[in-house]
N, C-alpha and C positions, 0 to 999 in steps of 0.2 A: 503494500500499499502505500508508502513511504518512497520507493524508486519512482511507484507511479503518475506520483506529487510531485513530481522533481528532486525529492530530496534524496538524491543517488548515496552520498556521502555519508550520510546519514544511517539508510538502509543496511550499507555494507559495516558500520561503524557495530550495527546492531548483530551482526551476525559475530559479526569475530571477539565480540563481546563475550556471544553464548559460551555455555559453562562446555565442555567435554571431559568427559568418561572413559571415553574409550576411544579406538582407533577408527570404529563406525560413526562416532558424531565425529570429530573431526573429515574423516570423508564428507558427512553430507553438509558439514558447515562448507568447506571445501566448491561443490554441487551447486551448492545453493550459489551463494557468490558469481559465480561461475556464467549459471544458468541465468540468474539474473540480467546480469551485464549480456551474454548474449540474447536475453527477449529485447531489453533495449535500442539494441545496432550498435551497442558499443564494441565490438568485435575483437579491436587491439587489446583492450582491457581484460576480457573474457579469454585470449587469448593466453594472457599472463596468468591469470586465475587458475584455467586449466591447466598450463605447464607448472604452475608449483604444484597441483593437486599430481600429475603424474611423479615431480621429483620426491612427493613424498610420500606415495602409493604406488611402485615402477613395478611392482606385480600385475597392476590391474590393467585388464585391454580395455573395458569401457573408454576410463578415462582419459587414456591415448587416443581413444577413436573421435573420443569427441574433440579433444585439441587438435586431430587433425581436422577432424569437419570445419570447426571454429577457424583455423587456418585459412581453410578455404574460404569462407565467408568472409573474412578479413582480405582477402585477395592474394593469398601468399600459396601460390600452386604449387611448387618447388617446397615450399613445409613441409603442407599438406602431405607430398610425396613422399615426399622425406620418412614423416611418420607412418605412413603407410606401410612403407617398406622394410622400416626398419618394425612394427606391430609383427607382419607375417613372415617375421626370420625368429623372431620370438615366440610366438604362438600362432605355430602353424596350421590351428583348426579354427582357427577365429575368423570365422564366414565373411564377417561386415567388413573386415580388412579388407580381400580380398576385392568385393562388391562395392564396396567407395573406390577404390582406385580403378577396377574396369570401368566404371559408371565414370566416371572423373577424366578420363583418356577418352572416351566415348563420347561424352559432354564436346569436347575439345577438338573433336577429328583426330585424337593422337593415335598410332599405333594400336588400329582399331583388332588388327590380328590377337597381338599384346593384352587387347582391354575384355575379346571374347573368351582369350584363355582365362585371365582372372576370374571372371562372370560365371564360368562353368566347373571351374575350381569353388566358388562360394554353393555352386547351386548343388556342386554333390555334396558339401559340406553341410547343405540345408535346401533339401531338396523343396520342401513345402511352402520355403519361402515368398509369399508374391511380389516383393518387392526386392529380389532376387531378381526373378522372373519375369522379372518389369524389367530390370535392369538388360539381359537379357535381350529382351523386344528390341530395346531401345539400338545395342550395339547390332544386330541384324539390320534393323533400320540406315543405323548409317554405313555398314555395308550396302548395301543396296538391297539386301534379299526382303521385299517388299511383303510377299508372302508370307514368311517363316516370321518374321515378326510381327504381322498381323495375328497370328496364328498364337502364338506365347503368352504377347498383350491381353488376349482376348479373354486366354485360358487365367493370367491374371487377374482382369478386371473382375470373371468370375467368379472369382474366390477370395477378390478382399477387394470393392469397389472401392478409390481413394480417387483422390484430386490429383494424386501425380499420374497417378497412369493412365487415367484419363487424358491429361494432356496427351502421352505419348500413344494412344490408340490413335485418338483422334488425330492429330496426325501426319499417324500412318493412312486412317480412312482419307484423308484431303486427299492426301497425293496420290493414292490412287485415286479420284475422283469424287468419291464418295463423300459429299460437300453436306446434303443434308445429314448425314448419320454424325458425321462430326459434329455438326455445330449443336444437334442434341446430346451427345455422348459430351460433350461440352458445358452444357448447360447444365449437365446433372452432375460431373465434376462444382460447377460454381453451386449447385444446391449445397454439396455437400463440404465446399468448403471456399467461400466466395472469396474470401482476400488469398489464396495460391497462388505463389507467386511463378512458378515454375505454368500452370496453369495457365494465368494472365495473360505471361510474354508470349505464350505460344499463342495465345487469339489474339494480342496484338499485333506478333511479329507478322502474322498470318491475315490480319488486317480481318479478322473471320467472327466479328462480333454476334455469338450465337442469337 
């Protein structure tokens, strides 16, 4: 509430003053501060907070993953990639790291074969995760495999209707010339999450208000 009122320094001070009776308490405090800053769009400060957290809890892959995702939000792609590759090396069964790195490469149209390989590795570790399926569909789209992209994304959306998946599947449909179907799907996505950044950006880029 303090942060939303613009009193961010007070909010952070309040978190710092909370007592710690266990390492779990310390982790929750660090995570709360980092998430607060991230939600406010203060990505550089959030990144520093996640960095502090990972230094204190170096064996926690979830914290390192959030650190990487915040680095991306801060526009530091090379730092994000470095964190994720280190995470993969230290925790080779952590599916989210493979998926995040593969998706990030696909999103930038960089080294698409490697992106696909990373996402397939993630899917092997977590075969029922619709968000990893979404990443696979997106990299297939980037590779020009329109039919396969559509198949994978439709399966992901059927499993988990989500604004992000709707954005990607809608773009596949739009590219395939099925523009009414794309608009309908995007409208569904907006009803799920009207402020979703990827969905809004996709609609605006394609000048396709549903």
